[in-house]
C-alpha positions, -999 to 999 in steps of 0.1 A, spaced: 56 -754 386 71 -754 350 48 -771 323 59 -800 304 53 -817 275 25 -841 288 10 -819 317 -27 -821 320 -46 -786 329 -79 -793 347 -107 -768 342 -93 -749 371 -84 -715 367 -49 -707 362 -28 -673 359 2 -668 339 31 -652 353 42 -629 320 78 -620 337 87 -660 337 106 -678 316 106 -708 306 67 -701 309 54 -711 338 19 -709 357 2 -705 384 -28 -722 393 -53 -709 415 -79 -736 432 -112 -725 429 -138 -740 400 -156 -727 377 -191 -716 390 -219 -738 378 -258 -726 366 -285 -743 361 -283 -759 324 -311 -746 300 -310 -783 289 -320 -804 318 -341 -825 304 -326 -828 269 -310 -867 270 -272 -866 254 -246 -893 253 -216 -888 267 -183 -878 245 -153 -867 254 -137 -823 243 -104 -813 247 -100 -774 245 -71 -760 239 -48 -734 258 -22 -719 244 -7 -688 266 -25 -662 256 -60 -684 255 -88 -662 270 -120 -679 263 -108 -716 272 -128 -718 302 -160 -703 287 -160 -734 264 -150 -756 290 -183 -740 307 -206 -749 277 -192 -783 273 -187 -796 309 -210 -774 330 -241 -778 310 -237 -803 286 -225 -827 309 -196 -838 292 -163 -849 299 -143 -819 292 -100 -820 291 -83 -790 290 -48 -794 268 -22 -775 270 -6 -769 237 29 -785 246 12 -819 250 14 -845 222 -9 -872 228 -45 -864 224 -57 -895 214 -83 -896 240 -102 -868 227 -132 -867 203 -136 -833 198 -111 -808 200 -118 -769 204 -97 -743 196 -108 -711 213 -105 -674 212 -78 -653 227 -42 -639 218 -24 -668 214 12 -657 221 4 -624 218 -10 -625 185 27 -616 174 36 -618 135 0 -628 124 -24 -643 145 -20 -677 148 9 -676 129 33 -685 161 5 -714 173 7 -731 143 44 -747 151 31 -759 189 35 -791 193 0 -799 202 -12 -790 165 8 -819 143 -17 -838 169 -46 -817 160 -36 -828 119 -36 -858 131 -69 -859 145 -83 -842 113 -70 -870 95 -83 -896 115 -123 -882 109 -127 -866 138 -136 -829 143 -122 -804 152 -137 -766 160 -120 -732 159 -136 -705 175 -125 -665 165 -84 -666 175 -91 -704 171 -103 -698 132 -69 -684 124 -51 -708 140 -63 -732 115 -61 -713 83 -22 -705 96 -19 -745 104 -36 -752 65 -65 -771 82 -82 -742 64 -81 -720 32 -77 -683 35 -62 -656 59 -80 -636 86 -65 -599 82 -72 -568 101 -108 -553 98 -120 -536 73 -124 -507 98 -90 -511 114 -114 -514 150 -118 -542 170 -152 -549 172 -177 -563 199 -213 -569 189 -240 -596 183 -248 -601 151 -275 -618 124 -256 -646 110 -276 -669 81 -269 -708 81 -257 -719 47 -259 -754 53 -278 -779 80 -265 -811 67 -231 -810 88 -225 -824 124 -220 -789 133 -252 -773 122 -278 -806 120 -304 -789 148 -304 -754 123 -322 -748 91 -308 -742 59 -310 -700 56 -317 -699 96 -307 -666 104 -293 -670 140 -275 -644 166 -241 -647 178 -215 -627 193 -184 -613 178 -153 -595 195 -123 -593 173 -99 -570 156 -82 -594 124 -118 -611 115 -118 -603 78 -113 -636 60 -95 -631 26 -88 -655 2 -80 -656 -36 -106 -655 -60 -100 -691 -71 -97 -700 -38 -136 -684 -34 -149 -699 -60 -141 -732 -48 -152 -726 -14 -186 -718 -33 -184 -747 -57 -176 -772 -28 -201 -757 -10 -180 -748 21 -193 -714 33 -212 -727 63 -224 -690 80 -227 -658 67 -224 -627 80 -267 -613 70 -271 -574 65 -243 -554 76 -209 -570 69 -190 -561 109 -153 -567 92 -151 -567 55 -148 -603 52 -149 -615 10 -182 -630 7 -201 -621 39 -178 -652 50 -180 -657 87 -174 -697 91 -164 -720 67 -155 -761 70 -129 -781 50 -139 -805 25 -150 -834 47 -168 -814 70 -152 -824 104 -133 -789 105 -154 -760 110 -134 -723 120 -155 -693 129 -153 -661 137 -184 -658 161 -186 -674 195 -213 -703 201 -201 -705 230 -210 -673 240 -244 -675 236 -252 -710 253 -271 -702 285 -298 -677 286 -284 -656 309 -263 -642 287 -294 -630 264 -294 -662 238 -289 -700 233 -285 -701 194 -249 -712 197 -257 -740 221 -274 -757 197 -244 -763 174 -232 -779 201 -258 -802 214 -264 -818 180 -228 -819 172 -229 -845 203 -255 -866 189 -238 -865 154 -204 -876 163 -220 -900 187 -236 -919 162 -201 -918 140 -181 -935 171 
């Protein structure tokens, strides 16, 4: 089937046909695995998540597993050609290699029809989280300052790293303590955050740095930056993967606290 601008992807596994023009998707009808929730006894309100799916996204189902299966929240997979996301409370731009990361990571994705809607979503005060490749898309779209460059040592890095929480007063981080060190996975080849001295000074002055690498800096990011937010605090971009640290079966749940804390704050604002 050909995906049109108004297509809605359910949380079914799909397989891209690389040799198809225009882009086609072959759907395979089997569900994501469902495991016991590590926060079964934690009563959460309901908000709707939207996970954007670009050609080349590969962490979209990881995010949906957290929001839909662990947190039990309504979750919609949003195809990149969609032009109406007004039903969504929180947008997540996941990791992966959107459009094959040609030109620069995220440089083509910024022109997808859905990104204009994401910008409007932000202007309405709603929430957007960009993880890894999603962080790169946010910088290319102008929703966050700076750029993400090749890692300092020019190698892809896949590891677990300690992060220091710089702010605990944001909806994203209200379940952490300021200065707390958490552990999240990273998996990227272009995670070196770079910005001019003026932009770095502004990020520091306006307290927009949310996470820093603690100890060894894995990719050469200036000021050890692992995640930043916009002035209003409703847009967060980060290279580490909180969705990969949301289930005990994966070895840690430091990332789950971010999603769970966000729910309470967002519901209070709706």
